[in-house]
C-alpha positions, 0 to 999 in steps of 0.5 A: 678972313671970312669977311674977305671970302664973303666979299670975294664971293659976292664980287664973283656972283655979281660978275657971273650974274648970279645975283639979281636986283629984280624988284619985289612984287606985292607980298615981298617975293620976287617975280623971278624968285628962284630957290638955290639949294646946296647939292654938295658941301665939302668943308674940309680940303687941302691943295698943293701946287708946284711950279717948275721953274719957280714963278717970278714977276717975269712971264715964262713958260711954267709947268704946274703940278698940283693935287687937291683933296676934299673930305667930310662932304655932305650930299643933299641931292643925288647919290651920296659922296664923301670925298674927292680928289683933283690933280693938274699937270700942264704947262702955262705959257707966259705965266707969272706971279701977276697971274695969281692975283686978279680975275683969271680963267682956270683951265678945265679940271676934273674932280674924282669922287670917292664913288669913282664918278667924275665932275668936269668944271669950268671956273673963273678965279678971283684972288686977293692978297690979304695981311702979309702972306695970306692969299685968298682965292675964290674959283666959281663956275659950272659943272660942265659934265659928269656927276652933278652936271649943271651945278654951280661950283664955288671953291674957296682956297686960303693959301696961308703962307704964300710969300709972293715977295719971293717972286722978286727973288732969284729963287722965285716962288716954287710952291704953294699949299693951303686949305680949301672948301667946295660948295656945289649948288643948283637952282630949282 
């Protein structure tokens, strides 16, 4: 699974232009060398998402409600945070199971840290179905405002029991849950 997440992460970085193939100058250093430093790493987290009506292969208007948590966070730069929560509640028009796979924009979201401070994100999502019910999602983007503004964000989610085949059933796909990790980095 780590190899898949690494492959998705590299694909996302290439799409977002974060990886440079600039040639090295004498001595091995790049002429545009930058130092990227992890600002916050939250290695433990979970997410639950509910769809009403349940997702199907046919596009329909769907209310999406979800909650996410991050914990065991380690802060390198800035004031210390140890955990955070996210929530979503909105209607997506013409949404289907096909929107769970591929490259799609994610509506702007907020993360409320244990300090009460808020980070607002804009993310793009890359998803891949792996070995049966495993769905790996990598969301990458920027902290637009609030705490850690300007940092690059990568949220990796592993939905371990996602039955995408349910999309073709009369019942549809009513919910998904999984584990997630978050890393915020800044270029210095």
